[in-house]
C-alpha positions in Angstrom: 30.3 -11.7 4.2 28.5 -8.8 6.1 25.2 -10.0 7.8 22.8 -9.0 10.3 20.7 -11.0 12.8 17.2 -10.4 13.7 15.6 -11.8 16.9 12.0 -11.0 17.7 11.9 -11.8 21.5 8.1 -10.9 21.4 7.5 -14.1 19.3 10.1 -16.0 21.2 8.7 -16.1 24.9 9.4 -19.5 25.9 12.6 -19.5 27.9 13.1 -23.3 27.5 12.9 -22.9 23.7 15.3 -20.0 23.8 17.8 -22.1 25.8 17.5 -25.0 23.3 18.1 -22.6 20.4 21.4 -21.4 22.2 22.6 -24.7 22.7 22.3 -25.6 19.1 24.7 -22.9 18.0 28.1 -24.3 16.8 29.9 -21.2 17.7 28.6 -21.4 21.2 29.8 -25.1 21.4 33.4 -23.9 20.7 33.2 -21.7 24.0 32.3 -18.3 22.4 29.2 -16.4 23.2 27.6 -16.0 19.8 24.1 -16.5 21.2 23.7 -14.9 24.7 21.0 -13.6 27.2 20.5 -10.0 28.3 17.6 -9.2 30.6 16.1 -12.6 29.6 16.3 -11.7 25.9 18.1 -14.0 23.6 20.5 -12.1 21.4 23.1 -12.9 18.7 26.7 -11.5 18.2 26.6 -10.6 14.6 30.6 -10.3 14.5 30.7 -14.0 15.8 27.7 -15.3 13.7 29.0 -17.6 10.9 25.5 -17.6 9.1 25.0 -21.3 9.5 21.1 -20.8 9.9 20.7 -23.7 12.4 19.1 -21.3 15.2 16.5 -20.2 12.7 15.0 -23.7 12.3 13.3 -24.0 15.7 11.9 -20.5 15.4 11.7 -19.5 11.8 9.2 -16.6 12.5 11.4 -15.2 15.3 15.0 -15.4 14.1 16.5 -14.3 10.8 20.1 -14.3 9.7 20.3 -12.1 6.7 23.3 -11.8 4.4 23.7 -8.2 3.3 24.5 -6.9 -0.3 28.3 -6.4 -0.6 27.7 -2.7 -1.7 26.6 -1.7 1.9 30.0 -0.6 3.1 28.8 1.7 5.9 27.1 1.1 9.3 23.3 1.8 9.0 21.8 5.1 9.3 19.6 3.9 12.1 19.1 0.6 14.0 16.3 0.3 16.5 18.1 -2.0 18.8 20.3 -5.1 19.1 19.3 -7.6 16.5 16.4 -5.3 15.4 15.5 -3.6 12.2 18.4 -1.5 10.3 17.9 1.2 7.9 20.6 2.0 5.2 20.8 5.3 3.6 18.2 8.0 3.3 15.9 9.5 0.6 16.6 13.3 0.2 13.9 15.9 -0.4 14.6 18.5 -3.2 13.0 21.9 -3.9 10.8 22.1 -6.9 10.5 18.4 -6.9 8.1 15.8 -5.8 10.3 12.9 -4.6 8.5 9.6 -4.2 9.5 6.5 -2.2 8.4 2.9 -3.4 8.9 -0.4 -1.4 7.3 -3.2 0.5 5.6 -2.8 3.9 8.1 -3.2 6.6 11.1 -2.1 4.6 11.6 1.3 6.5 9.8 3.9 4.3 8.0 5.4 7.4 11.1 5.2 9.5 13.1 7.2 6.8 10.4 9.9 6.9 10.3 9.9 10.6 14.1 10.6 10.5 14.0 13.4 8.0 11.1 15.1 9.9 12.9 14.8 13.2 10.6 12.4 14.8 13.3 9.7 15.1 16.8 10.7 16.0 19.2 8.5 14.0 21.9 6.7 15.8 24.2 5.4 12.9 23.9 2.0 14.0 24.7 2.5 17.7 21.4 1.9 19.5 20.8 4.1 22.5 23.1 6.8 21.3 21.8 9.8 19.1 23.9 11.0 16.4 24.7 14.7 16.4 24.1 17.0 13.3 28.0 17.1 12.9 28.2 13.3 12.8 25.3 13.1 10.3 27.0 15.7 8.1 30.2 13.8 8.2 28.3 10.6 7.5 26.7 11.8 4.4 29.7 13.9 3.2 29.6 14.4 -0.6 25.9 13.7 -1.0 22.8 15.6 -1.2 22.0 14.5 2.3 25.0 16.4 3.6 23.4 19.8 2.4 20.0 18.8 3.9 21.5 18.2 7.4 23.6 21.3 7.2 20.4 23.4 6.6 18.7 21.5 9.4 21.5 22.2 11.9 21.2 26.0 11.0 17.5 25.8 11.3 17.0 26.8 7.6 14.5 24.1 6.8 10.9 24.2 8.0 9.2 20.8 7.8 5.5 19.7 7.9 4.6 16.0 8.1 1.5 13.9 7.3 1.7 10.6 9.1 0.6 7.3 7.8 -1.9 6.3 10.6 -4.6 8.9 10.2 -7.0 6.6 12.2 -5.0 7.7 15.4 -6.0 11.4 15.0 -9.2 11.1 16.9 -7.3 9.6 19.8 -4.8 12.5 19.9 -7.2 15.4 19.3 -10.7 16.4 20.6 -13.3 18.7 19.1 -14.3 19.8 15.7 -12.4 19.6 12.4 -12.4 23.3 12.2 -10.9 23.9 15.7 -8.1 21.4 14.9 -7.3 23.1 11.4 -7.5 26.5 13.1 -4.7 25.6 15.4 -2.2 24.8 12.6 -3.4 27.4 10.1 -0.2 29.4 9.7 -1.0 30.5 6.2 -4.6 31.6 7.1 -5.9 29.7 4.1 -8.2 27.4 5.9 -11.4 28.1 3.8 -9.5 27.7 0.5 -8.0 24.5 1.5 -11.2 23.2 2.9 -12.8 23.9 -0.4 -10.0 22.3 -2.5 -10.1 19.1 -0.3 -13.8 19.0 -0.1 -14.0 19.5 3.6 -16.4 22.4 3.9 -19.4 20.2 4.8 -17.4 18.5 7.7 -15.7 21.4 9.4 -18.1 21.7 12.1 -18.2 17.9 12.8 -16.5 16.2 15.6 -13.2 14.7 14.5 -14.2 11.4 16.1 -17.3 11.2 13.8 -15.8 11.5 10.4 -14.9 8.7 7.9 -11.5 7.3 7.0 -11.4 9.3 3.7 -12.4 12.5 5.5 -9.8 11.8 8.2 -7.2 11.4 5.4 -8.2 14.8 3.7 -8.1 16.5 7.2 -4.6 15.3 7.9 -3.5 16.5 4.4 -5.1 19.8 5.1 -3.3 20.2 8.4 0.0 19.4 6.8 -0.3 22.0 4.0 -1.8 24.8 6.3 1.5 25.0 7.9 4.3 27.2 6.4 7.0 24.7 5.3 10.0 24.2 2.9 9.4 20.5 2.7 6.0 18.8 3.0 6.1 15.1 3.8 3.1 12.7 3.0 3.1 9.1 4.3 0.5 7.2 2.1 -1.8 10.2 1.4 -4.3 8.4 -0.7 -5.4 5.5 1.5 -9.2 5.4 2.3 -9.7 7.6 -0.6 -11.8 6.7 -3.9 -10.2 6.9 -7.2 -11.6 10.4 -8.1 -10.3 11.7 -4.7 -6.9 10.0 -5.2 -6.4 11.7 -8.6 -7.4 15.2 -7.1 -5.2 14.8 -4.1 -2.3 13.7 -6.4 -2.7 16.7 -8.5 -3.0 19.0 -5.3 0.3 17.6 -4.0 2.0 18.1 -7.2 1.0 21.8 -7.2 2.7 22.5 -3.8 6.2 22.4 -5.3 8.1 25.5 -6.5 11.7 26.7 -6.3 11.4 27.3 -2.7 9.5 24.2 -1.8 9.8 20.4 -2.1 7.6 17.4 -1.3 8.4 13.9 -0.5 5.6 11.2 -0.6 5.3 7.4 0.2 2.7 5.9 -2.1 1.6 2.3 -3.0 -0.6 3.2 -5.8 1.8 3.0 -8.8 -0.3 5.0 -11.3 -0.6 7.8 -8.8 3.0 7.7 -7.7 4.0 8.0 -11.4 1.5 10.9 -11.8 2.8 12.8 -8.7 6.6 12.2 -8.6 9.5 13.7 -10.5 12.2 11.4 -8.8 11.7 8.2 -7.0 13.8 6.2 -4.5 13.4 2.4 -4.5 13.6 0.8 -1.2 14.6 -3.0 -1.0 15.7 -5.4 1.5 14.0 -7.9 3.9 10.9 -6.8 5.6 11.2 -6.3 9.3 15.0 -7.1 9.0 16.6 -4.3 6.9 15.8 -1.8 4.3 18.2 0.1 1.8 17.4 3.4 0.0 18.5 3.5 -3.7 19.8 6.5 -5.5 17.0 8.6 -7.0 15.8 8.0 -10.4 13.3 9.6 -12.7 9.7 8.6 -12.0 9.4 6.6 -15.2 12.8 4.9 -14.9 12.4 4.2 -11.1 9.1 2.4 -11.4 10.3 0.2 -14.4 13.5 -0.7 -12.5 11.3 -1.6 -9.4 9.1 -3.7 -11.7 12.3 -5.4 -13.2 13.4 -6.4 -9.8 17.1 -5.5 -10.6 19.2 -2.5 -9.6 21.9 -2.1 -12.3 24.0 0.5 -10.7 23.9 -1.1 -7.1 24.2 -4.7 -8.8 21.4 -5.9 -6.6 18.5 -8.2 -7.6 15.9 -7.7 -5.0 13.2 -9.9 -6.5 13.3 -13.2 -8.4 11.1 -12.3 -11.2 10.2 -9.2 -13.1 6.8 -8.0 -13.1 5.3 -7.4 -16.6 2.0 -6.1 -18.1 0.3 -7.2 -21.2 -2.2 -5.3 -23.5 -4.9 -7.8 -23.5 -7.6 -8.2 -26.3 -11.1 -7.4 -25.3 -13.0 -10.4 -23.8 -15.5 -11.8 -26.2 -18.2 -13.8 -24.3 -21.0 -15.8 -25.9 -24.6 -15.8 -24.5 -24.3 -19.5 -23.8 -21.4 -18.7 -21.3 -23.8 -16.8 -19.1 -23.5 -17.5 -15.4 -26.1 -15.4 -13.9 -27.9 -12.0 -14.3 -29.7 -9.5 -12.1 -32.7 -7.6 -13.1 -33.0 -3.8 -12.9 -33.8 -2.7 -9.2 -33.7 0.3 -6.8 -33.0 0.0 -3.3 -33.4 2.7 -0.6 -30.8 2.9 2.4 -31.9 5.9 4.5 -31.7 9.0 2.4 -29.5 7.2 -0.2 -30.9 5.4 -3.2 -29.2 2.9 -5.4 -30.4 2.3 -9.0 -29.2 -0.7 -11.1 -30.0 -1.5 -14.7 -30.2 -5.0 -15.9 -26.8 -6.8 -15.9 -25.0 -10.2 -16.1 -21.9 -12.2 -15.3 -20.3 -14.7 -17.6 -18.5 -17.9 -16.7 -14.8 -17.2 -16.2 -15.7 -13.4 -16.0 -13.8 -11.0 -14.0 -15.7 -7.7 -13.5 -14.0 -4.6 -11.9 -16.1 -2.0 -10.2 -15.1 1.6 -10.1 -16.8 4.6 -8.5 -16.6 7.2 -5.8 -16.9 6.6 -2.2 -20.6 6.7 -0.8 -22.0 6.1 -4.2 -23.4 2.5 -3.5 -20.6 0.0 -4.4 -20.5 -1.8 -1.3 -24.4 -1.7 -1.1 -24.6 -3.4 -4.7 -22.2 -6.1 -3.7 -24.2 -6.8 -0.5 -27.4 -6.8 -2.6 -26.0 -9.4 -5.0 -24.5 -11.5 -2.3 -27.9 -11.5 -0.4 -26.5 -9.8 2.7 -29.1 -7.3 1.7 -32.4 -9.2 0.9 -34.6 -8.4 -2.0 -32.5 -8.7 -5.3 -29.8 -11.3 -4.5 -28.5 -13.7 -7.3 -30.4 -16.9 -7.1 -29.1 -20.5 -7.4 -25.3 -19.7 -6.8 -22.8 -20.4 -4.1 -21.3 -17.0 -3.3 -18.0 -16.3 -1.5 -17.8 -12.8 -0.1 -14.8 -10.7 1.3 -16.3 -7.6 3.0 -14.6 -4.1 3.0 -14.6 -4.0 6.8 -13.0 -7.1 8.0 -14.0 -8.9 11.3 -11.5 -10.2 13.7 -11.7 -12.3 16.8 -9.5 -14.6 19.0 -9.6 -17.5 16.5 -6.2 -18.6 15.4 -5.4 -18.0 11.8 -4.6 -21.7 11.2 -8.2 -22.6 12.2 -9.8 -19.7 10.2 -7.8 -20.9 7.1 -8.4 -24.7 7.4 -9.9 -25.0 4.1 -7.2 -22.9 2.2 -4.4 -24.8 3.9 -5.9 -28.2 2.9 -6.7 -27.2 -0.6 -4.6 -24.3 -1.8 -1.2 -24.4 0.0 0.7 -23.7 -3.4 -1.8 -21.3 -4.9 -2.7 -19.2 -1.7 -0.8 -19.9 1.5 2.6 -19.5 0.0 2.3 -16.6 -2.3 0.3 -14.7 0.3 2.9 -15.5 3.0 0.5 -16.7 5.4 2.3 -19.5 7.2 4.1 -17.1 9.7 0.7 -16.1 10.8 -0.7 -19.5 11.6 -0.3 -19.4 15.4 -1.5 -15.8 15.8 -5.0 -14.6 16.5 -7.0 -12.7 14.0 -7.3 -9.8 16.5 -3.4 -9.6 16.6 -2.9 -9.0 12.9 -2.2 -5.7 11.1 -4.4 -4.4 8.5 -2.4 -5.9 5.7 -2.0 -9.3 7.4 -5.8 -9.5 8.1 -6.6 -8.5 4.6 -4.4 -11.3 3.2 -6.0 -13.9 5.5 -9.5 -12.8 4.4 -8.5 -13.0 0.6 -7.2 -16.6 1.2 -10.4 -17.5 3.1 -12.7 -16.0 0.3 -10.7 -17.5 -2.6 -10.6 -21.0 -0.8 -14.2 -21.5 -0.4 -16.4 -23.6 -2.7 -18.4 -21.2 -4.7 -19.6 -20.1 -8.3 -19.0 -16.4 -7.8 -16.4 -14.5 -5.7 -17.4 -11.0 -4.5 -14.5 -9.0 -3.0 -14.8 -5.4 -1.8 -11.4 -3.5 -1.7 -9.1 -6.3 -1.5 -5.9 -4.2 -2.3 -6.5 -2.0 0.9 -3.6 -2.1 3.4 -1.6 -4.1 0.8 1.8 -2.8 -0.5 2.5 -2.2 -4.2 4.3 -5.7 -4.5 1.4 -7.5 -2.6 -1.2 -5.7 -4.9 0.5 -6.8 -8.1 1.0 -10.3 -6.8 -2.6 -10.5 -5.6 -3.8 -9.9 -9.2 -1.9 -13.0 -10.4 -3.0 -15.0 -7.4 -6.7 -14.3 -8.2 -6.2 -15.0 -11.9 -4.7 -18.3 -11.2 -7.3 -19.4 -8.7 -10.1 -18.4 -11.0 -8.5 -20.3 -13.9 -8.1 -23.5 -11.7 -11.6 -23.5 -10.4 -13.5 -22.0 -13.5 -15.2 -19.4 -11.2 -16.1 -15.8 -11.8 -15.5 -12.7 -9.7 -16.8 -9.2 -9.2 -14.2 -6.9 -7.5 -14.5 -3.4 -6.1 -11.4 -1.6 -5.8 -9.6 1.9 -5.9 -6.4 1.0 -7.1 -6.7 1.6 -11.0 -3.6 -0.6 -11.8 -5.0 -3.4 -9.9 -8.5 -3.2 -11.5 -6.9 -2.7 -14.9 -4.8 -5.8 -14.4 -7.5 -8.1 -13.2 -10.5 -7.2 -15.0 -12.1 -8.5 -18.2 -15.1 -6.0 -17.9 -15.9 -3.0 -15.9 -19.0 -1.6 -14.0 -18.8 2.1 -13.5 -21.0 3.9 -10.8 -22.3 7.3 -11.4 -24.3 9.7 -9.4 -24.0 11.8 -6.3 -22.2 10.3 -3.1 -24.6 9.9 -0.2 -27.7 10.9 -2.3 -27.9 8.6 -5.4 -25.9 5.9 -7.1 -26.4 4.4 -10.6 -24.8 1.2 -11.7 -23.9 1.3 -15.4 -22.4 -1.7 -17.2 -20.8 -4.1 -17.2 -19.0 -2.8 -20.3 -16.2 -4.4 -22.3 -13.0 -3.2 -20.7 -12.1 -0.4 -23.2 -15.7 1.1 -23.2 -15.8 1.0 -19.4 -12.4 2.6 -19.0 -13.3 5.4 -21.5 -16.5 6.0 -19.6 -14.7 6.3 -16.4 -11.8 8.4 -17.6 -14.2 10.8 -19.4 -15.9 11.2 -15.8 -12.6 12.2 -14.3 -11.2 14.1 -17.4 -8.0 12.0 -17.8 -6.4 9.9 -20.5 -4.1 6.8 -20.1 -1.3 5.5 -22.2 0.9 2.3 -21.8 4.4 2.6 -21.0 6.5 1.7 -24.0 9.0 -0.4 -21.9 6.8 -2.2 -19.2 3.4 -1.8 -20.9 2.0 -0.5 -17.4 -0.7 2.0 -17.7 0.3 5.7 -17.1 -1.6 8.8 -16.9 -1.1 11.5 -19.6 -0.2 14.7 -18.2 -3.4 16.9 -18.5 -3.1 19.4 -21.5 -0.1 17.5 -23.0 -0.1 16.8 -26.8 -0.9 13.2 -26.1 -3.7 14.1 -23.8 -5.3 16.4 -26.2 -4.8 13.9 -29.2 -6.5 11.1 -27.3 -9.3 13.2 -26.2 -9.9 14.5 -29.7 -10.1 11.0 -30.9 -12.4 9.9 -28.0 -10.0 6.9 -27.1 -8.9 8.0 -23.6 -7.7 4.5 -22.7 -4.5 3.3 -24.2 -4.2 4.9 -27.6 
């Protein structure tokens, strides 16, 4: 059986431990050097490794021995180094198509895009040696990738790339938004694109002074202002609210024509389905290896991803299928009331939040939808008592904020309560054990999010308030999070109010909806809570879209604007799941 070995020497710094692990290897005991040292790094010879797994037990977070699917006959397209991450196969962009990529964090999606855009030179599994175009053409002989690399070799493909980490832009560029975009404006369309992407008001702002959502739209503008045959977008909707996400998705779809293609990595399943014509699934083991599947239609690709089984490749990459159910509307009686708030107004500088009277029932999960800058976070902070004056009285409240604090406290200490009470319900499904000995300040955005979610859900409370819990999480983690929250609330009998921008996550978790209306940064109005159908109809009317359920997976899908289904649902006034 073909296997790879992953050794993270950054997590394995104790030389005495390294030597102890080496001494345990049964192959080494026969006189062969299966485990050896190179420049003080502990390494494993994959050709000699028998896959016994003994070496992983003393350092389960640093060493992984992974058996590869039998279908992987070739060497990887790229390997970062000895005993480091390996990527197999590549997604291929096509003219007149939006090609989507779906997969977990750490599975190689950004690596694939960086190879296609020339940022990373692939080595065909030989670390330290770049592959030539001729080698790549030969490696991909007979596939769509062969034609792509032939065009690259001849200089016939112009590429533009929007990277994932837009928060790095202010560190790389100084000056105003306008000056940055003028430098890349090969199409001379700065004013038009700024208007479409709602950037006109920030054009003269310093790039270091704008919000994450504005940075994302600036990065998208910089990408599309270049003349290109293929546009690459790595997570283009992070930091954006639902309305902006839908607008950006439509904008990206509009870029394709017979001479132009788009490739996009996206974790929001509803938006990926809306944007993409074709989808590549990526599977494997995060931080160890990733495999790119053959392309499928958007509908089929997402349904296969949810099923966890690739029939053509005969690969099961998840133990259980992810399914959705059309739930009946929640009927709550008045005697089930947990708490209520009275109508109030709250001024925050030039912004005013207005809320009508509302309530929360026992065992209630209320989703909150609305644009950025319209008061959702302010509302949650008011209810939780972080902003004084109109807080809910007589309740124990557990709160996960939007912006997460980190310090040098160990994760293990930070999560003491969760570890003691909810090992099975929180620690295992959120995959937190590998983080125990790390400091909060050392965690990635997704890791820190999962830690704070566990902290919030484990605390004794009557009501849980969560602000954007799906941020930084991959598609699988978001879907799993919905189930985790539901199970904890069922066990503890608590209620929750959850603000998020991922429509699929909100739809999956919520019994009722609060919908925010108004003008961002000026005035926000809290409407609801509504029964789910009424709330979603109200929200979808505001953004001009209709939803249906997929006939196979039952997941929500956006109807193509102007389609027969879209017109029919709008005519009946039933915008949400006809």
